[in-house]
C-alpha positions in Angstrom: -2.9 6.5 1.1 -6.5 5.4 1.4 -9.1 8.1 1.1 -12.4 8.4 3.0 -14.2 6.9 0.0 -13.0 3.5 1.4 -16.0 1.2 2.0 -14.1 -1.2 4.3 -14.5 -4.1 2.0 -11.2 -5.7 3.2 -9.9 -6.8 -0.2 -6.8 -4.7 0.0 -5.4 -5.9 3.3 -4.8 -9.5 2.4 -3.1 -8.7 -1.0 -0.5 -6.4 0.5 2.8 -8.3 0.4 4.4 -6.0 3.0 1.6 -6.0 5.5 1.4 -2.2 5.1 -2.4 -2.1 5.2 -4.4 -2.3 8.4 -7.8 -1.4 9.8 -7.8 2.1 11.1 -10.3 3.8 13.3 -12.9 4.3 10.5 -11.3 3.0 7.3 -8.3 1.0 6.2 -4.9 2.8 6.4 -1.5 2.3 4.8 1.7 2.5 6.8 4.1 4.4 4.5 7.1 2.9 6.3 6.1 -0.5 5.0 4.5 0.4 1.7 6.8 -0.2 -1.4 3.9 0.3 -3.9 4.6 -3.4 -4.5 8.0 -2.7 -6.0 10.0 -5.9 -5.7 6.8 -8.0 -5.6 4.6 -7.0 -8.5 4.4 -4.7 -11.5 1.5 -2.7 -10.1 0.3 -2.0 -6.5 -2.0 -4.9 -5.6 -4.2 -2.8 -3.4 -5.0 -0.4 -6.2 -5.6 -3.4 -8.6 -8.2 -4.9 -6.4 -9.9 -1.8 -4.9 -13.5 -1.7 -6.1 -14.0 2.0 -5.4 -10.7 3.4 -6.6 -9.8 5.0 -3.2 -6.1 4.4 -3.1 -4.2 7.2 -4.9 -0.5 7.9 -4.6 0.1 10.0 -1.5 1.5 13.4 -2.7 3.1 13.9 0.8 5.1 10.6 0.5 6.8 10.6 -2.9 9.5 8.0 -3.3 11.6 6.9 -6.3 11.6 3.4 -7.6 15.1 3.0 -6.2 14.0 4.2 -2.8 11.1 1.8 -2.9 13.4 -1.1 -3.9 15.7 -0.4 -1.0 12.7 -0.4 1.3 11.6 -3.7 -0.2 15.0 -5.2 0.4 15.1 -4.1 4.0 11.6 -5.4 4.6 12.3 -8.8 3.1 15.3 -9.2 5.4 13.0 -8.8 8.5 
């Protein structure tokens, strides 16, 4: 998830390998159906790595295991 501390700098959207980040009404948002926390692509979530204001914590309402994220990655890469 992206918190309201987001400054709309646009560095997270282009680094997302799953196209899960998009411009919302007032800040960038993450589609949890497309987000794999970069499992399958990178060792760390790229959006978190590039965010200059540290506004992308794990969403406590959407907790997924590494195995679940890997299955989602496999499904998304087949699209």
